[in-house]
N, C-alpha and C positions, 0 to 999 in steps of 0.2 A: 610308558603309560600303564594304567591298570588294565586288567584283562578279565575275561570271563573264566570262572572256575566251575567245572562241571562235577556234579555229584556222581557217585558210582552208579552204574546201571542197577536198577532194582532186580533182585534175583527172583526167579520163578522156578520152583522146584517141585518134585514129585511127592515128597512126604512132608507132612506138617511138622513132624518132630525133628527131622534132620534134613534140612533143605540144602542142596549144593548151591554154590555161588551162581552158576549158570543154569539155564533152562535148556536141556537137550532137545526137547520137543520144539521149542521156539527156534533153536539153532538149525534143526533139520528142516523145519518149515521154511525158514529164510533161505537156507542153502538150496532147498528144492525149488523155491520160487525163482531164485536168482539163476539157477541152472536152466530152468525152463525159459526164462526170459532171454538168457544168452543163446540157448539153442534156437529160440524163435528167430533171432536176428542173424545168428552165425551158425549155419549148419555145416559149414566146411571148415577145415583147418582147426579142429578142436584142440589138437596138441599145442599148436602155436598160440591159440587163444589162452590156453591154460598157462603157458609160459609167460605170455605178456601180462596176464592178470597177476601172476606171481611177482614179476619184476616191478609191476606198477606200485606194489607196496613200498618199494624202496625209493619212490620218486615223490616223496611228500613235499620236497622243496620246489617242485616245478611250478610254473605259473598256472593259476586256475583260469582256464579259458572259457568256462561256462558251458562247454559243449555237452557235459554229462553230469549226472547227479553225483553227489559225494557218496562214499561208502556207507556212511551212517544213514543218509537219506534212503539209499537202496534197501537197507535193512528194515527201516521203518515201513516203507512202502510194501515190501514183501510180507512182513508180519501182519499188517492190517488187511491186505488183500486175502491172505490165507484165512484170517478170521471171518472176513466178510462173506466168503463163499462156503464156510463150514456150517454144519448143523449145530444147534444149540448145545447138545450133549458134548460134542467134540470141543467146543469152545471152552467149556468148563474144564475139560481134561487138559487142554493146552496151557491154561493159566493156573492149573493146580488148585481149583476151587470147587465148591459144591453149590447146589441150588439153595442151600440154607445160608450160604455165606461163610466167611472165615470165623474161626473162634477168636475170642479176644486175645488168647495167649499167642496164637499163630500170627494175628495181625500185629501184635506188639513185637514179636520176634522179627517179622519181616521189616517193620519200621526201624528197629534197632540195626538190623543188618544193612539196610539200604539207605538209611538217612531219611530226612523229611522230604515230602513231596513238593520240592521247589524246582520250577523249570530252569531258572538261571539265577546266578548270584553275581553281582557286579562289584568289583573292588575299585573304588574311586582313587585316582592318583592323588598323592598328598601334595600339598602346596610346595614343600621343599623339593620334591621330585620335579615339579614343573619349573621351579626356579632354576634348578641345576640344568635342566634340559634347555632352558632359554639362555643360560650363561655359557654352556659348553658349545660354542661355535668357534671354528678355527680363527676367524678374524678377531673375535673377542679375546681369545687366548694370546694372539699375536700382539694386540694392543696393550694387554695387561703386562706382558713380558717387556715390551718396549717402554711402557710407562715406568715399570720397576727400574729398568736400566737408566732411564732418564733421571729418576730420583737419586739413584746411586751416583750418577755423574753430575749431580747438582743442577740438572736442567729441570727445575721444578715446574715452571709454567707449561712446558710441553707435556710433562708427565701428567699434570692435572687435566689438561685438555683431553688427552686420550682416555683418562678414567671417566670423564664426563660423557664422552661419546659411548663408552661401554655401558655406563649406567642408563643412558637414555634408550639404547638399543635393547638391553636386557629387560628394562621395565616395560617397553612396548610389547615385546614378545611374551613376557610372563603374563601380562594382562590379557592378551589375546588367547593364550593357551588355557589360562585359568577360567576364563569366561565360557569356554566351549568344551571343558573337560568332562562334563557330566552327560555325555552322550551314551546313556545306558538304557537297557530295556526296562520299561516301566511295568514289569509283570507283577509287582506287589499287589495290584488290584485283584489278581487272581488267587491270592494266597490266603487272605484272612477271612474267608467266607465259610460258614458252617455247612456241612454236607450231611444229608440223611443216609445212613449206611445200615444195611441189614447184616447183623452178626448173629452167631449162634452161641448159646451158653449151656452149661450142664455137662457132667461127666458121663452119666448113664443115659438119661433122656435129654436130648438136646432140644432147646427151645429157641425159636427164632425171635430176635429182638430188633426193633428199629431204634437206632441211637443217632445222636448228632455228634459228629466229630469235626475237628478243624480240618480244612482241606490239606494242610501240611501232614496230617496223620493218615491220609488215605493211602492204601497200598494196592498193588496188583492183586486181583482176586476178590476185592471187595465188591459187593452188590450195592449200587447206589440207587436211591429213589429221587426222582426229580419232578419239579413242578414249574409253572411259568415263573420266569425271573431267575431261575437257578443257573449257575455256571457249572459246566462239566469239569470235574476235578482232575480228569486225566482223559486219555483216549478210551472210549467206551464202546463195547459191542452191545447193542440193544438186545434185551431179553423180552420185554413187553413194551407196547406203545399204544397210546390212544390219542388220535388226532394230534400227533406230535409235530410241531413246527419249530424250527431252530434257526437262529440268526448266526451266520458264519462271516459276518462283515469284518470281524477282527482278522480273518485269514484272507478273504477274497476282496474286501473293499466294496462289495455290492450291498446295496441296501435291501435287496429282495431277500425274503426268507426261503427256507428249504424244508420240504416235508421229509420226515424220517419215519421209517417203519421197521419193526423188528422182524417181520415176516419175509422181508426181501432176501433173495439170494443173488449175490453179485458175482461178476467175473472180472478178469483183468482188463477188459476193454473199457470198463467204466472209469472215468477220471476219479482220482482218489477222493477229492473233496465232494464228489457227487454220489458217493456210496450211501445208500439209503439206510443201512443198518449200523453204520459207524458214526459216532459223534466225537468231536475233537476237543481237546483241552483248550480252554479259553473262549469257546463258543457258548452261547446261552440259549435257554428255552424261552421261546416267545409265547407259545400256547400249547395246551395238551399236557400229557403226563406220561410216565413210564418208568421202567427200571432198566438198569444196564449193568454189565459186568466190566469193571475196570481192567483193561488189558495192558496199559502202559502208564507209567507215572514218571514224574521228574524229567530227567534228561533224555529218556527214551520216548517221550511223546513227540507227536508230529511238530507241534509248535516249537518245542525246545530244539529239535534237530534243525528245523528251518532257520530259526533265529539264533542258533548257538554261535555262529561265527561273526556276529555283529562286532565291529571294531577290528576285524582281521581282514576285511575285504578291500580296504582303502588302498588304491594303487599308490606306489611311491611317487612323490612329487618330483618330476623330472627337473624342474627349475632348481629346487633346493639341492637336488643331487648334483646338478651341474655347477651350482655355486660352490659346493663343498669340493668338487673336483678341481675347480679353479683355485680354491683356497690352498689345497695341498700342493698343486703345481707351483703356485706363487711362493709357498713356504720353502719348497725345494730350491726354486730359483733364487730366492732371497738368501737362504743359507749359503748357497754356492757363491753368489755374487758378493755377499758381505764378507765371506771368508777371503775371497780373492782380493777385495778392496783393502781389507785389513792387512793382508800380507804385503800387498804392493806399497801401502802407506808405511808399513813398518820398515821394509827393506829400503825405502827411499829416504825416510826421515829419522829412522832409528828411535821413534818415540811411540812406545807401546800404548800408553794411555790415550794419546791423541789419535792414534790409529784406530783404537777400539771405539772411541767416541765418534769418529768420522764414519766408521762402519755401521754403527747404530743409527746415525743420521740417514745413511743410505737406505737402511732397512725401513725407517719411517717413510722415506720418500717412495719406496717400492710398495708399501702397504696401502691399499685403498681404504683408508681409515673411515671414510664416510659411507662405505657400502651398506652395512646394516642399517644405518640411520636413513639413507636415501631409500632403501627398499621399504622399510617400515613406514616412512613418511609418505611414500607414494601409495602404499596400501591404505593407510589411514585416511589420506585425502580421498581415495576412491570410496572408502566406506562412508565418509561424510557426504559425498556426492550422491551415493545411493540412498542414504538416509533421507535426503531431500526428495527422493522418488518413492518414499514410503516403504523402505526396506530396512531390515535389521541384519547387519553382517556380523555373524558370530565368529567366523574364521576369516581373518584378513587375507590369508593366502588364496582363499576361494575367489577373490576378485581377480587375481592374476590368472587363475585357472579358467575363469570365464572368458578371458581373452584368448585362451587356447582352445576353448570348446568348439567342436565342429558338429556334434550331434546332441540334440536335446530330446530326451525321452519324456513324454508327458502323459499324465493320466487324463482321460477325457472329462470325467465328472467335475464340474465346478471350475475347470481350468479353461477348456475350450467352450464350455456351455455355461448358461446362466444358472444351472443347478436348480431349476424350477420348471414346473409343468405349464405348458400353454396349450389350451384346447385348440384342435385343428378342425375337426369335422364331426358330423353326426349322421350316421349311415344306418340304413335298414339292413336286413340280412342278405340282401343282394349287392350291397356296397353302394347304394344310391342315397344321396343326401335327403333326409326327411326331417322336417321341422318337428314332427310328432315325437321323434326320439329325443330331440333336444328338450322339448317341453317337459317330459316326464323326468329326464335326468336333472333338469333344473329344479323341479319341485322336490325331488329327493334331497338334493344338496341344500335347498333353501330351508326345508323343515327339519332336517335331522338336528337333534340337539346334542348328540355326542360330539366329541372333538372333531372339528372340521379339518380335513386333510388337504394337502396342496391341490389334489385333483378337484375337490369341491370348490376351492377358491378359483381354480381355472375355469370351471363350468360357469360359475356365477359371473366372473369377469367377462367371459365370452358373450353371455346373454346381455349384460348391461352395456357393453361397448358396441354391440352390433344392433342395438335398438329393438330387440325383441320385447314384447309386452305380454307376458304370460299370466298376469293378474293373480299373483299368489294370495292376494287378500280374499279372493272368492273361495279359498280352500281353508279347511280347518283340520289341524292335526289331531288324530285320535290316539295313535300309539306308535311305537318305534321298536324295532329289533336292531340293537346297535351292532356295529361291526365287531367281529372278533377274528382271530387268525385261524380258527378252525373252519368257520363258514366262509370267510373272506368275502363277505358281502354285507350290505346294510339295507334294511327295509323300513319304509315309513307307511303308515296307514292314514289316508286322508279322506275327508268327506266334504262334499259340496252340496249346496242347496238347489242349484240350478243346473241346466244342461250347458256346462261350460265348454264341452268338447265338440258339440255339434254332431252331425251325421247320425251314426247308429249308436252313439254312446249315451243315449238319454237315460239308461239304467245304471250308469256308473256313478251312483251317489256315494258309494264308499269303495275305494280302491286301495290296493297295496302296490307300491312302487319299489322295486328292488334294483340295485346296481352293485357291481363288484367285479371280482375276477371272472373272466369270461367262462372258464370251465365250470366254476361254481354256480354261475347264473344259469348256464345251460342245463346243469344237473336237475334243477327244480322246474324246468319248463316242459310242458306237454304240448304246447301249441306255438306256432310262429305267426306273427302278424303280417298281413298283406295291407300295408297302409293305404296303398292306392285304391284297393277294392273295399277297404273298411271291414275286413273279415279275418278271422283266424282259422288256420288249418292245423291238423295234427303235426307235431314235430317229428319228421321222418329222418331216417339215416341220411337221405339225400340232402335234407336241409342242414343237418349237422356237418356233413362234408363240405357243403358249399360255404357255410360260415367259416369253417377252418381255413379254406382256401383264400377267402377274402382277408382273413386275419393274417395269414402268411404273407400275402402281398403287402399288407400294411406294415408288418414287422420288417420286411425287407427294405421298406422306405424309412426305417428308423422310428416308427411310431409305436407308442404304447396304447393298448386297447383294453377297454372295460365293456361289459355287457349291461344292457338295460332290459328289464322285464316288468310286466304289470299283471295284476289280478283283480278282477271284479268280485269283491267279497260277497256282494248281494246275489249276483248271478250264479256264483258257485255254491251259494247257501252255506257259507261257513258259519258254524254255530259259535255262540259267544263263549261256550266252555272250551272250544278249540283254539280260541285266540291266544291263549297262553302257551300253546304247544307250537314251538317254532317249526318243527318238522311237518306239522299238518298245514299250518297257515302258509308256509313257504313251499307250496307244491302246486302242481297243475297250473303253472303260470304261463303267460303268453310272452314269448320272446319278441321284443320290439326291435332292437338293433344295437349299434355299437357307438361308443364315443371314443375318439382318438385324441392322443396327446403327444406333445413333442417338447423335448428339452432343447430350446433353440441355442444356437451358438452365440457367443458374445459378439457385439458389434465390433469390438476392438480386436478380436482374435485373428481374423483374416489379415488385417493390416499388420498386426504384430508378427505373425508368422512370415509374412512377406518381407518385413524389415529384417528379421533374423536370416531368412534365405539370402537376402542381399549381402549380408555379412558372412555368408558361407556356413551358416548353421542350419543343418537339416533337421527336420522334426520327424520323430517317430512316436506313434501313439501306442502305449502299453497299458492295457486296461483289463479289468476283470469283467466288464460288461459284454453283452452279446456282440458278435461280429457284425450283424446287420445294422445295429444301432451305431456302432463305432464307424462303420463305413459311411453311413448317412451324415454323421457329424463332420467327418473328415472331408467329404465332398463339399459340404457347405462352407468350410473354412479354407478350402484350396489345397488340402493335403492329398497327394496322389494315392489312389486306391488300386493301382494296377497289381501290386503284389501284397496280398494279405494272408494272414494265417491265424491259427488259434493255438491255445495251450495244449489241448489234447493231440492236435496234429504234430506239434513239436516233439511231444513225448515219443512219438512213433519213429522219429528220425534218428539215424546214426550221427556220429559226431560231425563228420564232414558235411553232411546234408543240413544239419542243424545250423552250422556257421554260415553256409551259403544262403539258407532261407532267411536267417536274421539279417544278413547283409542286404538282401534285396527288399525285404518286407518293410512297408511304412506303417502298416496297421497290424498290431498283434493283440488279439482279443482273448477273453476267457483265460487269462494268465493267473497262475498261483504266485504267491510271494517268491518262492524259490525259482520259478520260471522267469520272473522279472529280473532276478539276480543273475541268472545264467545268460539272459539276453544282454544285460549291461556288460558282463564280463567278456562275452564273445565279441562285442563291439570294441572293447578296450584292447584285448590281447590279440585276437586274430585280425580284427579290422584296424588296429592301431589308431583308434580314435580317442579323443578327449571327450568324455561323455558327461553331460549334465542330466540330472533326473529331477523332475518336478512331481511331487506326490504329497498326499496329506493324510494317509491312513496307516494303520498298523501294518497292513499288508504291503505297504511301500517301503517299510523300514530297511529291509535287506538291500533293495536297490539304492535307496538313499545313502546307505552306508558305503556301498561299493562304488558309487559314481564319483568321478573326479570333483564334481560340484553337486552337492545335495541341496535341493531347493524345496522349501515347504511354505505353508501359509499360516497365518496367525490362528485360524480356526481349526488347524490340523490336530490330530491325536498327539498327546504329549510326547510319545516316543518318536514320532516323526519330526517334531520340532527340535527335540534333543539331538537327533542325528543329523539334522540339516545344517549346512554351512551358512545358508542365507534364508531368511524368513521374510516373505512378502506380507505386508499388512493389508494388501488388496490383491485379489486374484486377477491380476492384469499382466498379460504377457508383454506389454509394451515396456514394463519395468525391466524385463530381462534384456531387451534390446539396449536399453541405457546401460545395464550392467555389463554387457558384452563390450560396449564402447569404453567403459571405464577400465575394464580388464585389459583391453589392448593398449589403452593409454598408459596404464601402470606398467605393463610388460615392456612397451616400447621405451619409456623413459628409463626404466631400470637397465635395459640393454644398452641404451646410450651411455649411461654412467659406467657400466662394466667395460664396454669396449673403449671408452675414453680413458679410463683408468689404466687398463692393461697396456694400451698403446703409449700413452703419455708417460706413465711411470717407468715402463721398461725402456722406452726410448731415452728418457732422462738419465736413467742409471747407466745405460750403455754409453751415453755421451760423457757422463762423469768419469767413467772408466777410461775412455779414450783420452779425455782431457788430462787426467791424472798422469797417464803414461807419457803423453806428449809434452806437457808443461813441466813436469817434475815438481809440481806443487798442487795443493788442494784447489780445485776450481772454485769451490765454495767451502767456507768453514762450516762446521756442524751447526752452529747457531744460525748462520745465513740459510743453510739448506732447510732447517726446520721452519724458519719463518716463511720461506718461499712455499713450502709444503702446506703450512697452515693457511696462508692466504688463498692458495689454490683450492684447498678443501672447503673453506668457507664459501667460496664462489660457487661450489657445486650444490649447495643447499637448495638453490632455486630450481634445480632440474625437475623435481616432481611437479612443478607448476608449468612446465613446458607443454607445448601442443605437438600434435602429430599430423602428418599429411593424411588426407582422406583415403588415399589408396592403401595406406598401411592398415587403417581401421577396417577396411572392407573384407579382409581375409583373416582367418584364424592364425595366431602366432604361437609358435612352439619353440622350445629350447632345442638348439642343435649342438650336440657335443662336438661335431666336427667343424662347425662353422667358425667358432672363435679362434682356434689355432690358425686357420687359413686367413682369417681377417687380420690377425697379428702379423703373419708373414707378408701380407700384401701392403699393409699400411704402416707397420712399425718402422721400417727403414726410412720412410719419407720424413718422419719426425726426427730421427737420428741424423739424417742428412742435413737438415736445417741447422741443428745444433753444431754439427761439424763445420758447416759453412760459416756460422758465426765465429767459431773458434779460429778458423783460418783468416777471416776478415780482420778480426781484432789483432791477430798476431802480425799479419803482413801490413796492415794499414796504420796501426797505432804503435807498433814497437819501434824502438830506436836502437840501432846497433845491436840487434838481436836481444834487446832488453825490453821486457814488457812489465809494466807496473802491476804488481799482484793486486793492489787495491782497485785499480782501474778495471782490470780484467774481471774481478769478482763482481764489481758493480754492474758492468755491462752484461755479464753472463747471467746474473740474478734477474735483471729486467727482461732479457730475452727469454729465459726459461719460464718465467712466470707468465709473460704474454703468450708464449707458445702453448703452454698448458691450458690457458684460459680460452684462447681463440680456437684451438683445435676442436673444441666441442661443437662449434658452429659448422665445421666441415663434416663432422661425423653424424650430426643429428638429422640430416636430410639427404635424400638422393639428388636433390636439385642443387643449383649453384647458390651457395649461402650469400645472404645479404642482397642478392639480386632477384632470384626467383622465389626464395623462401626466407622468411625472417622469423626468428624465434619469438617466443612470447615476451611481453614487456618485463616480467620479473627476471627472466634470463638475460635480456639486454641490459637492464639496470645493473644486475650482478656483474656482468662482463665489464661494463664501463667503470663501475666502482672499483673492482679489484684491479683492473688495468691502471686506473688513475692512481690508486694507492701504491701499486708496484713501481710506477714511474716516479712518483713523488718521494719515495723513501730515500733514494740516494742523495736527494737535494735537501733532506730534512735533518733535524737533530737526531732522529732515530737512526738515520743513515750513518751519522758520525759515530754513534755508539756501536753500531754493528760493523764498522770498518769499511764503509762505502765512501765514494767520492763522487763529485759532480760529473755528469756525462755531457759530451759535446753534442750540438744539434745535428752534426753530420752522422752521428751514430743512429739517431732516430730516423734519419732519412734512409740509412741502410736497412733498418728494421722494416720500414714501409715496403721497400723493394723485396726484402727477404720474405715477408708474409704474403705479398702478392704472388711471388714465385712459389711459395709453399702451397697456397690455395690452388694455384694453377696446376701444379704437379699432382697435388692431392686429388683434384677433381678428375684429372685424366686417369689416375689409378682407380678412382672410385667407379668411373664408367666402365673400365676394363673388368673390374671385379664383378660388377652387376651383369655385364655381358656374359661372363663365365658362369657365375653362380645364381643368376636370376633374382637375387635379392641383396639388400644392403644390411639393414639392421637384423 
């Protein structure tokens, strides 16, 4: 497949005229920070630590277990932390720039040296590569070789059948791979936007110029000017800022904005994405303005380092690996057996061409020709079933992986919750429910003409559905101060002609009502309302602390809080000329109280998680939201919250403690994209789990890529949908329960076929070998053997439509490399034993004077072999007694009856005459009834012993 190609690291040098490739200041800063970090955690054994770090460089091929950051991540972290805690002058020195910016010549030189500012570039795999990948499967190669030999030996029908099987299998796989091949980062949206850059010009007197350049042309050392709506072209250290509010949802997944300021001085204890003076590539300005120094571009930015390994984290498919191992084993066995059979045939009959043809027929009998077709048919059937459940399956193999999945990691927002706000309560500053608070919050939401946000809709819905009558018709709107991200509040000025509020509010003819972020509302309040006493008192420090304590308790319950305040414009004598001054009019307000909201869990979430738990799938919540909110939601839907942790806490742990914490924790909050990836990898490698991940944001991309099963939703970010294996058209976890059932059904039916083929085919070939040596003639001619194999293969087409026992679907199913060989050793001899019993019965019962008709023997052996291979499936498909305690699905029963009837009828038909068969006596069929009853009896005993020893069957 195609992969990501990274551009060279942008160089940062000390002289504009002759810059070295590397930046020694940056390297020393990174090295210093890394050494400090190492010393902080490991104060002893410095020599051994140095040796281990040196040796670790040579271990690039080891499994990534997620317990620690990659080397590139550590470099980026150290570099950005060093800049965050440095003074402004030092930052310019570190990146080799000046307060005037770079000269045009220097910027051009840096761009030429380092290449364009592109975070990642993806090379899509070509169609012919995908076709070759689909074609190059061991069983396909075997079938093509055997088909070619069939054409050479004039066995055209058999050769044609094998080529058709290859064509169908390759077509299905090619379509699957081609439809899901474009799982690439969609970072082009970050690339083609113009950026305002400060550059300096002039040889003698340098002049500062503001120019617009394409983001691809931005280099480290550039000074960028940004306004609302701008994307940051690289990782930026702020130089100046004014009310700067940034959205980092592309990295964190949280819808909340973050305040940034150039004056902050940070330290290593602050989580990277919470650094106040660092802005990251791919994030955008919501409000405010400022300037910043570009410190990293291209592949050295945080977003590039984090997302650079997309396409490289996917764990190997253990099932496909197992299938290939079986393929190679069967190829080896086939070459050995066929060689022996050809030699035995040749030395017995001295006919090389006939011996070679017989050997090729044995090879066809040994090859599970229908395996690719059965696997892909089973997967396609599962995909159609999930499509009826409103799912799009991009990668067919993901259905089988869902059957093995035992841990599902999910993001809280929109998956467990309705992803909408519902108003819960209206409280005064003491935490007591007060209708007065609700009244003014309602009037604010009702009269605001600016865009109504979900919180406004929640307030209006609460009032209307609970029967409150606040009579908004008695109020008239005078003016409005709309919401913006600097003030984070909205104010409306209303006027009433009468005393609508009663008590002591007869002078409130014109009032201003403000609601918004709690801290921003409290900033403009000088008084606090005592609703019960009808008076306002000065806003004291005690009031401030009390309100914050109330809010903390509400936050711990998972509630979101906004503040409400009012101001009597007539009592405060606000002048008309001051009405246009927001700072004046929004001051000296009276704090009324709080409005609380909750994003409720979906009605179906608890039931869906319970269904998944019944099937052995444990749920873990991995979210960028706050811990208190995540805990509240999890408690509502039944997820245990005994063990919880956060991203910053995980960063403080050593590797062993990290794995242990991830193993126990059910709720992991405030996670960055790379932390989500590390959690998934830890569960996969150290925990040996098959992990599914359900996410819908850019911040979920790494985890979606690394998970065994990546699941997203139709409304997700484009990159999340591209990387997902399964896309839900509705955010309903019940669909996943159905997907798990389909996965286990697909896995179980595929395992039935594999075990059936290996036992029946090997048993048949061993029986042929024994019969050839014992009889001194071919038990079946090449043509007869190929017809028997063809009928047997056709009968297996119905396997994908078979059903499974409920106990099998209740637990995750995984491929076991050791299980198949033991299964063959236990069950293979039973099949061979029945064939040998048939051989002995025919010889001793139907031979005369030690003479046995070749035609009669081949007819009898053909029927017995076909019935044996057809009926053995019913013994293998269930742990119970076949036909008595458990019956296969009707397509399988019909297939069994049809193939058995055709096999019995052939010796009595014209086709039998052409193939060299003869009629069989009724006594032989009586023997077959006894034989198969004995076979099923012995097979059932062996089955129970096998289950007793290994605790499972399929």
